[in-house]
SEKE-179370 format. One record per residue (C-alpha): residue number from 1; residue in three letters; y, x, z. Coordinates in Angstrom, 3 decimals, always signed. Example, Ala and Ser with C-alpha at 12.3 -4.5 7.8 and 13.67 -1.06 7.14 Angstrom:
% SEKE-179370
1,ala,-4.500,+12.300,+7.800
2,ser,-1.060,+13.670,+7.140
***
This chain:
% SEKE-179370
1,met,+10.876,+34.945,-8.107
2,lys,+13.632,+33.224,-10.104
3,gln,+14.994,+30.246,-8.178
4,ser,+17.740,+27.721,-8.920
5,gly,+18.995,+24.329,-7.770
6,asn,+19.988,+23.019,-4.350
7,lys,+17.765,+25.025,-2.001
8,ser,+17.215,+24.673,+1.741
9,asn,+18.713,+27.549,+3.733
10,thr,+16.229,+26.939,+6.549
11,val,+12.697,+27.295,+5.178
12,gly,+11.525,+28.702,+1.846
13,leu,+8.200,+28.610,+0.026
14,glu,+6.998,+31.765,+1.726
15,ser,+6.261,+29.599,+4.799
16,ile,+3.225,+28.201,+2.955
17,gly,+2.284,+31.469,+1.264
18,ile,+4.080,+31.096,-2.077
19,thr,+5.908,+34.364,-2.738
20,ala,+5.509,+34.542,-6.513
21,ala,+6.126,+32.032,-9.296
22,lys,+7.445,+32.161,-12.845
23,glu,+10.400,+30.002,-11.810
24,val,+11.252,+27.609,-8.975
25,leu,+13.558,+24.642,-9.618
26,trp,+14.792,+23.068,-6.387
27,asn,+15.786,+19.410,-5.968
28,leu,+16.762,+18.680,-9.543
29,ser,+18.537,+15.393,-10.300
30,pro,+16.623,+12.591,-12.056
31,ala,+18.440,+13.393,-15.325
32,glu,+17.460,+17.067,-15.081
33,leu,+13.841,+16.162,-14.304
34,val,+13.680,+13.785,-17.263
35,glu,+15.019,+16.581,-19.497
36,glu,+12.397,+18.970,-18.113
37,ala,+9.596,+16.440,-18.609
38,leu,+10.604,+15.793,-22.215
39,lys,+10.952,+19.527,-22.884
40,asn,+7.480,+20.134,-21.385
41,gly,+5.922,+17.357,-23.451
42,glu,+5.006,+15.403,-20.318
43,gly,+6.316,+12.052,-21.527
44,leu,+8.456,+9.936,-23.858
45,leu,+11.541,+7.787,-23.332
46,thr,+11.182,+4.016,-23.662
47,asp,+13.866,+1.717,-25.089
48,ser,+14.947,+0.798,-21.524
49,gly,+15.501,+4.490,-20.662
50,ala,+12.395,+4.819,-18.452
51,leu,+10.111,+7.844,-18.803
52,met,+6.576,+6.985,-20.023
53,cys,+3.861,+9.360,-18.797
54,asp,+0.067,+9.503,-18.718
55,thr,-1.903,+10.499,-15.639
56,gly,-4.818,+11.961,-17.611
57,lys,-8.465,+11.504,-16.699
58,phe,-7.667,+9.705,-13.447
59,thr,-5.736,+6.448,-13.720
60,gly,-6.096,+5.628,-10.027
61,arg,-6.923,+7.231,-6.712
62,ser,-10.333,+8.845,-6.219
63,pro,-11.334,+7.736,-2.676
64,lys,-14.571,+9.748,-2.604
65,asp,-12.579,+12.934,-3.254
66,arg,-10.110,+12.432,-0.401
67,phe,-10.821,+14.608,+2.631
68,ile,-9.415,+15.314,+6.078
69,val,-9.855,+18.729,+7.666
70,lys,-12.093,+18.383,+10.731
71,asp,-10.885,+20.711,+13.468
72,ala,-9.982,+20.693,+17.148
73,lys,-7.052,+18.311,+16.529
74,thr,-8.900,+15.699,+14.498
75,glu,-12.551,+15.969,+15.572
76,asn,-12.363,+13.284,+18.260
77,ser,-9.512,+11.155,+16.932
78,val,-10.260,+10.492,+13.244
79,trp,-12.570,+7.640,+12.191
80,trp,-15.087,+9.798,+10.301
81,gly,-17.344,+8.316,+7.630
82,asp,-17.203,+7.185,+3.999
83,ile,-13.418,+6.699,+4.133
84,asn,-12.392,+9.788,+6.081
85,ile,-14.654,+12.537,+4.791
86,ala,-14.682,+15.742,+6.848
87,phe,-13.620,+19.056,+5.266
88,asp,-14.227,+22.512,+6.667
89,pro,-11.084,+24.361,+7.925
90,asp,-12.174,+27.698,+6.449
91,lys,-12.841,+26.094,+3.071
92,phe,-9.345,+24.597,+3.200
93,asp,-7.756,+27.990,+3.867
94,lys,-9.625,+29.586,+0.963
95,leu,-8.768,+26.739,-1.387
96,his,-5.115,+26.967,-0.334
97,glu,-5.144,+30.685,-1.122
98,lys,-6.696,+30.040,-4.537
99,met,-4.040,+27.422,-5.324
100,val,-1.228,+29.767,-4.295
101,asn,-2.635,+32.469,-6.607
102,phe,-2.929,+29.912,-9.403
103,leu,+0.758,+28.998,-9.004
104,ser,+1.990,+32.609,-9.150
105,asp,+2.740,+32.470,-12.898
106,lys,+3.792,+28.786,-13.073
107,lys,+7.126,+27.014,-13.195
108,leu,+7.410,+24.959,-9.991
109,tyr,+9.461,+21.894,-9.160
110,val,+10.255,+21.523,-5.462
111,arg,+11.557,+18.350,-3.825
112,asp,+12.809,+17.999,-0.272
113,ala,+12.684,+14.425,+0.993
114,tyr,+11.496,+12.383,+3.947
115,ala,+9.397,+9.335,+4.813
116,gly,+10.404,+6.716,+7.367
117,ala,+13.756,+4.887,+7.281
118,his,+14.018,+4.921,+11.110
119,pro,+15.750,+8.124,+12.279
120,asp,+13.493,+8.439,+15.340
121,tyr,+10.299,+8.268,+13.297
122,arg,+11.101,+10.060,+10.060
123,leu,+8.803,+12.728,+8.659
124,asn,+10.507,+15.541,+6.742
125,leu,+8.644,+16.392,+3.544
126,arg,+8.468,+19.069,+0.889
127,val,+6.599,+18.501,-2.385
128,ile,+5.710,+21.333,-4.774
129,asn,+4.764,+20.201,-8.276
130,thr,+3.732,+21.889,-11.503
131,gln,+4.902,+18.839,-13.499
132,ala,+8.479,+17.602,-13.671
133,trp,+7.544,+13.929,-13.900
134,his,+5.545,+14.206,-10.663
135,asn,+8.665,+15.565,-8.990
136,leu,+10.657,+12.624,-10.378
137,phe,+7.966,+10.293,-8.997
138,cys,+8.482,+11.828,-5.545
139,asn,+12.255,+11.459,-5.895
140,asn,+11.715,+7.758,-6.589
141,met,+9.047,+7.042,-3.984
142,phe,+10.180,+9.047,-0.955
143,leu,+13.510,+8.737,+0.845
144,arg,+16.240,+10.858,-0.679
145,leu,+18.362,+13.470,+1.095
146,ser,+22.034,+14.076,+0.475
147,ala,+22.995,+17.461,-1.000
148,glu,+24.268,+18.503,+2.439
149,glu,+21.054,+17.417,+4.204
150,val,+18.988,+19.492,+1.770
151,lys,+20.697,+22.703,+2.921
152,asn,+19.425,+22.273,+6.500
153,his,+16.087,+20.648,+5.624
154,asn,+13.086,+21.753,+7.667
155,pro,+9.859,+20.249,+6.251
156,glu,+7.251,+18.967,+8.708
157,phe,+4.639,+18.207,+6.035
158,thr,+4.130,+19.849,+2.635
159,ile,+2.300,+18.630,-0.467
160,ile,+1.104,+21.063,-3.122
161,cys,+0.139,+19.114,-6.239
162,ala,-1.254,+20.989,-9.253
163,pro,-3.240,+18.721,-11.622
164,glu,-4.142,+21.747,-13.783
165,phe,-5.934,+23.473,-10.883
166,glu,-9.568,+22.459,-10.549
167,ala,-11.869,+23.279,-7.657
168,asp,-15.348,+24.736,-7.983
169,pro,-17.416,+22.304,-5.868
170,glu,-20.188,+24.803,-5.120
171,val,-17.724,+27.384,-3.836
172,asp,-14.852,+25.247,-2.502
173,gly,-16.741,+22.475,-0.716
174,thr,-15.300,+19.584,-2.742
175,arg,-17.414,+16.863,-4.364
176,gln,-16.097,+17.584,-7.846
177,ala,-13.200,+19.380,-9.537
178,asn,-10.507,+16.995,-8.284
179,phe,-9.499,+16.697,-4.627
180,ala,-6.876,+15.511,-2.152
181,ile,-7.189,+17.142,+1.282
182,ile,-5.070,+16.443,+4.377
183,asn,-4.776,+19.110,+7.065
184,phe,-3.125,+17.763,+10.244
185,thr,-3.099,+21.175,+11.923
186,lys,-1.497,+23.060,+9.010
187,asn,+0.668,+19.986,+8.145
188,met,-0.265,+20.222,+4.503
189,ile,-1.841,+18.199,+1.674
190,leu,-3.538,+19.956,-1.249
191,ile,-3.997,+17.924,-4.448
192,gly,-5.659,+19.330,-7.559
193,gly,-7.569,+18.276,-10.647
194,thr,-5.897,+14.853,-10.894
195,gly,-2.636,+13.782,-12.502
196,tyr,-2.532,+10.410,-10.734
197,ala,+0.846,+10.473,-8.950
198,gly,-0.183,+7.835,-6.411
199,glu,-2.326,+10.446,-4.618
200,met,+0.915,+11.989,-3.261
201,lys,+2.367,+8.684,-2.075
202,lys,-0.869,+7.537,-0.439
203,gly,-1.453,+10.987,+1.041
204,ile,+1.742,+10.689,+3.075
205,phe,+0.842,+7.089,+3.976
206,gly,-2.426,+8.434,+5.405
207,val,-0.479,+11.052,+7.372
208,leu,+1.839,+8.418,+8.882
209,asn,-1.141,+6.154,+9.620
210,tyr,-2.383,+8.953,+11.863
211,ile,+0.820,+10.296,+13.417
212,leu,+2.639,+7.033,+14.216
213,pro,-0.093,+5.092,+16.086
214,his,-1.797,+8.164,+17.552
215,glu,+1.263,+10.136,+18.673
216,lys,+4.276,+7.760,+18.646
217,asn,+2.930,+4.345,+19.712
218,thr,+4.125,+2.786,+16.457
219,leu,+2.051,+0.425,+14.312
220,ser,+1.757,+1.568,+10.699
221,met,+1.109,-1.216,+8.177
222,his,+0.080,-1.622,+4.535
223,cys,+2.381,-4.571,+3.823
224,ser,+5.572,-5.766,+2.192
225,ala,+8.551,-6.930,+4.259
226,asn,+11.715,-8.943,+3.740
227,val,+14.531,-10.304,+5.870
228,gly,+16.594,-13.507,+5.792
229,ala,+20.339,-13.964,+6.100
230,asp,+19.904,-14.680,+9.830
231,gly,+18.082,-11.384,+10.375
232,asp,+14.615,-12.942,+10.614
233,thr,+12.051,-10.422,+9.385
234,ala,+8.786,-11.421,+7.718
235,ile,+5.892,-9.176,+6.758
236,phe,+3.187,-9.875,+4.169
237,phe,-0.314,-8.394,+4.163
238,gly,-2.662,-8.919,+1.248
239,leu,-5.068,-7.153,-1.084
240,ser,-4.602,-6.965,-4.851
241,gly,-4.440,-10.377,-6.521
242,thr,-3.331,-12.337,-3.447
243,gly,+0.344,-12.616,-4.476
244,lys,+1.863,-10.144,-1.993
245,thr,+4.478,-8.755,-4.411
246,thr,+5.316,-12.172,-5.870
247,leu,+5.656,-13.984,-2.537
248,ser,+7.613,-11.251,-0.753
249,ala,+10.079,-10.960,-3.665
250,asp,+12.428,-13.745,-2.639
251,pro,+15.963,-13.815,-4.139
252,asp,+17.211,-15.500,-0.945
253,arg,+15.915,-12.706,+1.279
254,gly,+16.547,-8.958,+1.387
255,leu,+13.670,-6.644,+0.433
256,ile,+12.912,-4.090,+3.165
257,gly,+10.026,-2.608,+1.197
258,asp,+7.003,-3.543,-0.890
259,asp,+4.115,-1.460,+0.459
260,glu,+4.291,+0.665,+3.639
261,his,+6.036,-0.005,+6.955
262,gly,+6.152,+0.906,+10.620
263,trp,+6.724,-1.452,+13.573
264,thr,+8.472,+0.138,+16.545
265,glu,+9.682,-1.424,+19.796
266,asp,+12.942,-2.477,+18.140
267,ser,+12.450,-2.784,+14.387
268,val,+10.378,-2.737,+11.221
269,phe,+11.159,+0.118,+8.837
270,asn,+10.065,+1.121,+5.351
271,phe,+8.228,+4.424,+4.938
272,glu,+9.382,+4.807,+1.347
273,gly,+12.464,+4.986,-0.823
274,gly,+10.999,+3.199,-3.821
275,cys,+8.492,+0.784,-5.303
276,tyr,+5.231,+1.484,-7.152
277,ala,+4.461,-1.797,-8.887
278,lys,+1.703,-2.840,-11.262
279,val,+3.027,-3.767,-14.704
280,ile,-0.012,-5.151,-16.517
281,asp,+1.136,-8.284,-18.405
282,leu,+4.636,-7.872,-16.959
283,thr,+7.301,-10.246,-18.316
284,arg,+10.919,-10.792,-17.338
285,glu,+10.091,-14.446,-16.616
286,lys,+7.286,-13.617,-14.152
287,glu,+8.858,-10.623,-12.378
288,pro,+12.581,-10.345,-13.221
289,gln,+13.322,-7.834,-10.454
290,ile,+10.598,-5.405,-11.548
291,trp,+11.515,-5.861,-15.232
292,asp,+15.165,-5.031,-14.622
293,ala,+14.277,-2.032,-12.423
294,ile,+12.517,-0.264,-15.309
295,gln,+15.521,+1.725,-16.492
296,phe,+16.643,+5.341,-16.755
297,gly,+15.194,+7.289,-13.813
298,ser,+12.173,+4.973,-13.562
299,ile,+8.670,+5.951,-14.668
300,val,+6.017,+3.861,-16.420
301,glu,+2.453,+5.171,-16.159
302,asn,-0.372,+4.864,-18.686
303,thr,+1.423,+2.256,-20.799
304,arg,+1.717,+2.140,-24.605
305,phe,+4.434,+1.152,-27.073
306,val,+4.516,-1.832,-29.389
307,glu,+3.585,-0.155,-32.673
308,gly,+6.550,+1.336,-34.503
309,thr,+8.943,+0.872,-31.549
310,arg,+9.850,+2.375,-28.182
311,gln,+9.337,-1.022,-26.529
312,val,+6.581,-1.008,-23.884
313,asp,+3.630,-3.289,-24.618
314,tyr,+2.761,-4.436,-21.111
315,thr,-0.292,-6.339,-22.367
316,asn,-1.916,-3.099,-23.569
317,lys,-4.904,-2.180,-21.380
318,ser,-6.256,+0.550,-23.668
319,val,-5.728,+3.277,-21.042
320,thr,-6.243,+1.240,-17.855
321,glu,-5.449,-2.102,-16.246
322,asn,-3.775,-0.091,-13.471
323,thr,-0.543,+0.481,-15.410
324,arg,+2.382,+1.025,-13.041
325,thr,+6.067,+1.708,-12.659
326,ala,+7.817,+3.836,-10.019
327,tyr,+11.517,+3.317,-9.300
328,pro,+13.976,+3.802,-6.420
329,ile,+14.286,+0.753,-4.167
330,asn,+18.017,+0.509,-4.881
331,tyr,+17.110,-0.528,-8.444
332,ile,+16.285,-3.911,-6.826
333,asp,+19.421,-6.045,-6.375
334,asn,+18.595,-7.446,-2.940
335,ala,+17.115,-4.282,-1.426
336,val,+18.150,-3.598,+2.175
337,glu,+19.483,-0.068,+2.759
338,pro,+18.716,+1.594,+5.025
339,ser,+15.317,-0.106,+4.716
340,arg,+15.069,-1.360,+8.264
341,ala,+15.364,-4.731,+10.083
342,asp,+14.522,-6.455,+13.369
343,ile,+10.972,-6.978,+14.611
344,pro,+9.188,-9.736,+12.648
345,lys,+9.227,-13.399,+13.576
346,asn,+6.514,-14.284,+11.068
347,ile,+3.495,-12.428,+9.683
348,phe,+1.562,-13.704,+6.662
349,phe,-2.006,-12.702,+5.864
350,leu,-2.485,-13.554,+2.187
351,thr,-5.945,-14.202,+0.776
352,ala,-7.134,-15.537,-2.576
353,asp,-10.212,-17.393,-1.327
354,ala,-12.206,-18.118,-4.482
355,phe,-14.700,-20.200,-2.464
356,gly,-12.087,-22.906,-1.777
357,val,-12.844,-22.871,+1.963
358,leu,-9.765,-21.560,+3.798
359,pro,-6.731,-23.809,+4.350
360,pro,-3.625,-23.209,+2.191
361,ile,-1.777,-22.349,+5.414
362,ser,-2.966,-22.126,+9.003
363,lys,-1.692,-20.672,+12.258
364,leu,-3.626,-17.959,+14.106
365,asn,-3.688,-17.128,+17.788
366,ala,-3.637,-13.464,+18.861
367,ser,-7.449,-13.117,+18.867
368,gln,-7.778,-14.659,+15.414
369,ala,-4.921,-12.520,+14.118
370,met,-6.611,-9.307,+15.274
371,tyr,-9.971,-10.427,+13.888
372,his,-8.572,-11.400,+10.473
373,phe,-6.447,-8.250,+10.405
374,ile,-9.545,-6.088,+10.828
375,ser,-11.438,-8.227,+8.288
376,gly,-8.763,-7.996,+5.552
377,tyr,-10.434,-10.660,+3.411
378,thr,-9.978,-11.837,-0.145
379,ala,-12.376,-12.746,-2.971
380,lys,-12.679,-11.367,-6.482
381,val,-13.377,-13.842,-9.261
382,ala,-15.336,-13.504,-12.491
383,gly,-13.671,-11.228,-15.004
384,thr,-11.674,-9.104,-12.548
385,glu,-14.231,-6.301,-12.619
386,val,-17.203,-5.437,-14.789
387,gly,-20.360,-7.129,-13.523
388,ile,-18.649,-9.836,-11.450
389,thr,-19.884,-13.207,-12.739
390,glu,-19.202,-15.346,-9.664
391,pro,-16.814,-15.082,-6.680
392,gln,-17.444,-12.102,-4.409
393,thr,-16.059,-11.426,-0.942
394,thr,-13.898,-8.355,-0.510
395,phe,-13.084,-7.002,+2.958
396,ser,-10.682,-4.104,+3.551
397,ala,-9.865,-3.305,+7.185
398,cys,-6.196,-3.891,+8.061
399,phe,-5.646,-4.709,+4.371
400,gly,-5.795,-0.998,+3.591
401,ala,-9.051,+0.592,+4.799
402,ala,-8.765,+3.492,+2.361
403,phe,-5.695,+4.823,+4.179
404,leu,-6.743,+4.535,+7.841
405,pro,-7.503,+7.833,+9.612
406,leu,-8.041,+5.997,+12.936
407,his,-10.567,+3.274,+13.738
408,pro,-9.340,-0.193,+12.578
409,thr,-9.591,-1.623,+16.108
410,gln,-6.782,+0.724,+17.210
411,tyr,-4.377,-0.792,+14.689
412,ala,-5.564,-4.327,+15.527
413,glu,-5.051,-3.860,+19.261
414,met,-1.500,-2.660,+18.612
415,leu,-0.867,-5.731,+16.447
416,gly,-2.173,-8.090,+19.144
417,lys,-0.033,-6.392,+21.809
418,lys,+3.101,-6.621,+19.664
419,met,+2.389,-10.280,+18.838
420,glu,+2.254,-11.250,+22.487
421,glu,+5.235,-9.095,+23.530
422,asn,+7.453,-10.553,+20.799
423,asn,+6.115,-14.111,+20.392
424,val,+5.356,-13.610,+16.676
425,asn,+3.809,-16.309,+14.496
426,val,+0.861,-15.214,+12.358
427,trp,-0.122,-17.365,+9.380
428,leu,-3.214,-17.183,+7.168
429,val,-2.184,-18.266,+3.658
430,asn,-4.791,-19.039,+0.998
431,thr,-3.324,-18.504,-2.471
432,gly,-6.802,-19.042,-3.970
433,trp,-8.810,-22.137,-4.731
434,thr,-8.693,-25.730,-3.527
435,gly,-10.795,-28.787,-4.378
436,gly,-13.882,-26.640,-4.791
437,pro,-14.787,-23.032,-5.512
438,tyr,-13.755,-21.027,-8.577
439,gly,-15.057,-22.846,-11.661
440,val,-14.922,-26.273,-9.960
441,gly,-11.628,-26.479,-8.108
442,his,-8.268,-25.070,-9.178
443,arg,-5.886,-22.359,-7.981
444,met,-3.324,-23.385,-5.382
445,lys,-0.010,-24.131,-7.101
446,leu,+2.554,-21.376,-6.509
447,pro,+5.392,-23.846,-5.701
448,tyr,+3.257,-25.312,-2.896
449,thr,+2.517,-21.842,-1.479
450,arg,+6.215,-20.952,-1.633
451,ala,+7.096,-24.255,+0.099
452,met,+4.603,-23.559,+2.917
453,ile,+5.935,-20.035,+3.464
454,thr,+9.529,-21.325,+3.392
455,ala,+8.650,-24.007,+5.959
456,ala,+7.083,-21.385,+8.238
457,leu,+10.122,-19.103,+7.891
458,lys,+12.546,-21.962,+8.668
459,gly,+10.600,-23.062,+11.738
460,glu,+9.736,-26.405,+10.131
461,leu,+6.086,-26.101,+11.193
462,glu,+6.954,-25.675,+14.875
463,asn,+6.960,-29.364,+15.778
464,val,+4.295,-30.845,+13.499
465,ser,+0.804,-31.813,+14.635
466,tyr,-2.162,-29.561,+13.862
467,thr,-5.906,-29.944,+13.313
468,lys,-8.322,-27.190,+14.332
469,his,-10.662,-25.999,+11.584
470,pro,-14.196,-26.734,+12.849
471,ile,-15.641,-23.359,+11.812
472,phe,-12.792,-20.846,+11.558
473,gly,-10.914,-22.327,+14.517
474,val,-7.489,-21.827,+12.918
475,glu,-4.803,-24.510,+13.303
476,met,-3.995,-26.468,+10.113
477,pro,-0.637,-28.310,+9.975
478,asn,-1.032,-32.027,+9.207
479,ser,+2.264,-32.108,+7.328
480,cys,+4.601,-29.671,+5.583
481,pro,+7.868,-30.319,+3.711
482,asn,+7.445,-30.485,-0.089
483,val,+3.660,-30.202,+0.095
484,pro,+1.190,-33.124,-0.362
485,glu,-0.526,-33.808,+2.967
486,glu,-3.948,-34.239,+1.335
487,ile,-4.174,-30.531,+0.346
488,leu,-3.449,-29.149,+3.837
489,asn,-7.029,-29.674,+5.039
490,pro,-9.300,-28.062,+2.414
491,arg,-12.293,-30.288,+3.265
492,asn,-10.297,-33.316,+2.146
493,thr,-9.839,-31.828,-1.334
494,trp,-13.579,-31.551,-2.039
495,lys,-15.432,-34.516,-3.570
496,asn,-18.645,-33.545,-1.777
497,lys,-17.773,-32.920,+1.892
498,glu,-21.276,-31.658,+2.750
499,glu,-20.993,-29.003,+0.044
500,tyr,-17.707,-27.901,+1.611
501,asp,-19.360,-27.640,+5.049
502,thr,-22.172,-25.516,+3.635
503,lys,-19.767,-23.226,+1.754
504,ala,-17.518,-22.838,+4.824
505,ala,-20.449,-21.898,+7.054
506,asn,-21.636,-19.448,+4.416
507,leu,-18.218,-17.760,+4.212
508,ala,-18.022,-17.595,+8.017
509,ser,-21.364,-15.793,+8.117
510,lys,-20.022,-13.234,+5.610
511,phe,-17.075,-12.581,+7.940
512,val,-19.447,-12.072,+10.869
513,asn,-21.775,-9.781,+8.899
514,asn,-18.858,-7.662,+7.672
515,phe,-17.456,-7.362,+11.212
516,gln,-20.668,-5.917,+12.633
517,lys,-19.609,-2.382,+11.670
518,tyr,-16.514,-2.707,+13.900
519,ala,-17.953,-4.801,+16.735
520,glu,-19.029,-1.836,+18.880
521,tyr,-15.370,-0.753,+19.278
522,ala,-13.793,-4.227,+19.427
523,asn,-12.638,-5.646,+22.751
524,asp,-13.372,-9.195,+23.941
525,asp,-9.979,-10.483,+22.753
526,ile,-10.692,-9.379,+19.182
527,leu,-14.260,-10.742,+19.233
528,ala,-12.930,-14.122,+20.418
529,gly,-11.222,-14.561,+17.058
530,ala,-14.485,-14.716,+15.092
531,pro,-15.429,-17.883,+13.197
532,gln,-18.380,-19.879,+14.455
533,ala,-20.828,-18.984,+11.701
534,glu,-23.597,-21.121,+13.171
535,val,-21.416,-24.257,+13.476
536,thr,-21.653,-26.984,+10.847
537,ala,-18.779,-29.434,+10.652
***
């Protein structure tokens, strides 16, 4: 087996059964991987120097084809169901063997890296790819080792990713030809039949979402995080379309990370070494940091050129709306390295409430924080997805249900405990509609949302008076610097107050109905945070 590059002296590929391959290239530099990708016909260079690649048939994750091996270790700890689909251990072993045989005549790209910027909680990784650009993606997204560290690297979790290998569902136990399977006993992830690079990133996120809370008493979070000059950390939760990336990207604050973090007894730390940002309709004016980060070594996925040029047309949705870029975090000017800071003083739950019900900012007690954390609410508006003609509620537990191996109440209880131990403020911020629902009211102005978040970060909402929302029970500030007082209570912005009351009660009932699937496992403190669905103002 011909091998070259900077190879670990500790553990080779034979540890996971790979003893034959056409060639193995270890830990190539970004420049070498770009050369390999171009030579293999995997992509093209853009005018900014980034590598443009397509992910093939799959332009996003395939949640129904993500499995966890159900064995003695996981049987009684994993939250089994539609999100965590059980896979047979014997089927895994046979599929692993088939993949190893498939790789025996392939050129392989191996990357040693780690996840977790806190030395006490890091997870050593090894990724084996059949495509050079996938290996570059892993170089960008995971934390990078020095050349010296590579020599003594001992991987704790291994990913084998071969998009060209397809499973036979009838024989292999998968749903269809593509699959992503996590085995917590063998410490391995098998990915096949899909070229979507995000499966690798989210696979490791799923692993950490199991190991850290279950084995290391550390809260894992699907959030962005930044830190001020005084060392005050803030974290931002929010589903797609709520403004998480925009609001956490603050030139006056250091970026800890944009997607995945852990909260230990002494700090918040980034799991990753890079950013994986959406680029649909990207402009330098809207997102200057992301724009400038798309340079040599970066990747753009499923984008297209302006005709006759090598300039990326970010408005082009011909492949997918889920166009993305992957780049190392140090391509952002104000990135904090190592990506770690003190425990948070403020937590923001971002929601784009298209019903115009929730306040633009409100303060939550511990019970409400746990309840809203489990709910993970936002609303999709007409035009965001095929078939949506009016606002629809979207709930995703802990703002990332697809990546939670444990029951959501376990993460929520940890959040509540940490809130009380550290006296953390939790704010619910509505970046959605005011003055009425979508189609009647208007979207909250971004400068007002920024002003409210800035006021919370500076402690300027500590000594103002508050009004309790009659249905949701959250505390609404009666004043906020640089924000008109009349918009702080959403009921005041509606012309017809009775219509507001009806809509608010209706939204509250949707919260309660959604929560029923978690209620059996929720303690009294969590249940106390529920809105009063039967109350009318």
